[in-house]
C-alpha positions in Angstrom: 0.0 0.0 0.0 1.4 3.4 -1.0 2.4 5.6 1.9 3.1 9.3 1.7 4.2 11.9 4.2 2.0 14.9 4.0 1.7 18.2 6.0 -1.5 18.8 7.9 -3.2 22.2 8.3 -1.4 23.0 11.6 2.0 22.5 10.0 2.7 19.0 11.5 3.1 15.9 9.4 1.3 12.6 9.1 1.3 9.5 7.0 -1.3 9.2 4.2 -2.4 5.8 2.9 -3.5 6.5 -0.6 -5.4 3.3 -1.2 -7.6 3.8 1.8 -7.7 7.5 1.7 -6.8 7.4 5.4 -4.2 9.2 7.5 -2.5 8.3 10.8 -3.6 11.7 12.1 -6.1 14.3 11.0 -5.3 16.3 7.8 -6.8 19.3 9.7 -3.9 19.2 12.2 -2.1 16.2 13.6 -0.8 17.9 16.7 -4.1 19.8 17.3 -6.1 16.6 17.1 -3.8 14.8 19.5 -3.9 17.6 22.1 -7.7 18.0 21.9 -8.7 14.3 21.9 -6.1 12.6 24.0 -4.7 15.3 26.3 -7.5 17.9 26.9 -10.3 15.3 27.0 -8.4 12.4 28.5 -5.0 12.9 30.1 -5.8 16.2 31.7 -8.5 14.5 33.9 -5.8 12.7 35.8 -3.8 14.7 38.4 -2.5 11.8 40.5 0.6 9.8 39.9 1.5 7.2 38.7 -0.9 6.9 35.7 -1.0 3.9 33.4 -1.9 4.7 29.8 -2.7 2.3 27.0 -2.6 3.5 23.4 -4.4 1.6 20.7 -2.3 2.4 17.6 1.2 3.6 18.6 1.8 4.7 15.0 4.0 7.7 14.7 4.6 8.1 18.4 2.9 11.5 18.4 0.4 10.7 21.2 3.1 9.2 23.4 5.5 12.1 22.9 2.9 14.8 23.7 1.9 12.7 26.8 5.5 12.7 27.8 5.7 16.5 27.4 2.5 17.1 29.4 3.6 14.7 32.2 7.0 16.2 32.4 5.5 19.6 33.0 3.5 18.2 36.0 6.1 15.8 37.2 3.7 12.8 36.9 5.0 9.3 36.7 3.6 7.5 33.6 3.5 3.9 32.6 2.8 4.1 28.9 2.0 1.0 26.8 1.6 1.5 23.0 0.1 -1.4 20.9 0.9 -1.6 17.2 0.6 -4.5 14.8 2.5 -2.8 12.0 5.3 -0.5 13.2 6.1 2.6 11.3 9.3 2.4 9.3 12.4 4.1 10.5 12.7 6.3 7.4 9.1 7.6 8.0 9.8 8.4 11.6 12.7 10.6 10.5 10.3 12.6 8.4 7.9 13.4 11.2 8.4 17.0 12.4 6.7 16.8 15.8 9.7 17.8 17.9 10.2 21.0 16.0 6.5 21.9 15.8 6.0 21.3 19.5 9.1 23.5 20.3 10.6 20.5 22.1 14.1 20.4 20.7 15.5 19.7 24.2 13.6 16.5 24.2 14.4 15.2 20.7 16.4 12.3 22.2 13.1 11.2 24.0 11.3 11.0 20.7 14.2 9.1 19.1 14.4 6.7 22.0 10.6 6.0 21.7 11.1 4.7 18.2 14.5 3.1 18.6 13.7 1.1 21.8 13.0 -2.6 21.5 9.5 -3.9 21.2 7.9 -5.9 24.0 10.3 -4.5 26.5 9.7 -1.9 29.2 12.1 1.0 28.8 12.6 3.8 31.4 12.9 6.7 29.1 13.3 9.1 32.1 12.8 8.7 35.8 9.2 9.7 35.3 8.2 7.9 32.0 8.3 4.2 31.2 7.4 3.0 27.7 6.5 -0.5 26.6 5.7 -0.9 22.9 3.8 -4.1 22.2 3.8 -5.5 18.7 0.4 -7.1 18.9 -3.0 -7.3 17.2 -5.7 -5.5 19.1 -7.7 -8.7 19.1 -5.0 -10.2 21.3 -5.2 -7.7 24.1 -6.1 -9.4 27.4 -5.1 -7.0 30.1 -7.4 -6.9 33.2 -7.8 -3.7 35.3 -4.4 -2.5 34.3 -4.9 1.0 32.9 -6.3 4.3 34.1 -6.7 5.8 30.6 -7.0 4.4 27.0 -6.2 6.4 23.9 -8.2 4.6 21.2 -6.5 5.8 18.0 -7.1 2.9 15.5 -7.7 3.6 11.8 -11.2 4.8 11.0 -14.3 2.6 11.0 -14.8 3.1 7.3 -11.6 1.3 6.5 -11.2 -1.2 9.4 -14.6 -1.7 11.1 -13.3 -4.9 12.8 -11.1 -2.7 15.0 -14.3 -1.0 16.4 -16.2 -4.1 17.2 -18.0 -5.1 20.4 -15.2 -7.7 21.0 -12.5 -5.0 20.9 -14.4 -2.7 23.2 -15.0 -5.6 25.6 -11.3 -6.0 25.8 -10.9 -2.3 26.4 -13.4 -2.3 29.2 -11.6 -5.2 30.8 -8.2 -3.5 30.5 -9.4 -0.4 32.4 -9.3 0.0 36.1 -12.6 0.8 37.8 -13.6 4.4 36.8 -11.0 4.4 34.0 -11.5 6.5 30.8 -11.3 5.8 27.1 -11.1 8.6 24.6 -11.3 8.5 20.8 -11.7 10.8 17.9 -14.6 8.7 16.6 -18.3 9.7 17.0 -20.2 7.0 15.0 -23.5 5.6 16.3 -22.3 2.0 15.7 -19.2 2.7 17.8 -21.3 4.2 20.6 -23.6 1.2 20.6 -20.7 -1.2 20.9 -19.2 0.8 23.8 -22.5 0.9 25.7 -23.1 -2.9 25.0 -20.0 -3.8 27.0 -20.7 -1.5 29.9 -19.2 1.9 29.1 -21.0 5.1 29.9 -20.4 7.2 26.8 -20.5 11.0 26.4 -20.3 13.0 23.2 -17.8 16.0 23.2 -16.8 18.7 20.8 -14.3 17.3 18.3 -10.9 18.6 17.2 -10.5 20.9 14.2 -12.3 19.6 11.2 -14.5 17.1 13.2 -17.7 18.1 15.0 -17.8 15.5 17.7 -15.8 12.8 19.6 -16.5 10.2 22.3 -15.3 9.8 25.9 -16.3 6.6 27.6 -16.0 5.7 31.3 -15.9 2.4 33.1 -18.3 3.3 35.9 -18.6 0.6 38.6 
């Protein structure tokens, strides 16, 4: 499948999959989307420490890197697990401009380590941030009450509906601790119904630039 690095409307880059007409991040702004969906409406809800985060779709590492930057400001301990079945190639990583666009040159080594570190191995990137990248299909996730927060950033329902199934969300619900939170850019009715079916309490929120709405789901017990 042809892959192309493109610039999004906020100046940050993403990977475009031509055959699917799908991008790893929003064409309207990769960084803006990540900050709005995953930080503002997810990570910012948690003020305690440590926090365990599961990312569904590690991809370019943008969400992990922004989470690191936010946690570093607040001196929060983070255990971050990113699941990815098909890792981004090294040459593509080198073309991502997130460090510069985020004004985070002093942490460029962190972004590099995130991609250079071994898969399926916990790496202490700093004293505050531990990263484990798991090369795994989402259908194989079997964690139980492990995570406070899930970033659900799979490819869109229109190209991979199987990643938005009731079975997948049942696995997400099981992986969260009681009162844990899942956030996603998606806002389809079929996705909401699957979330509710497995027990989530779902709320619709204003979406990032270029998207009217998004979902936040809670494991209320």
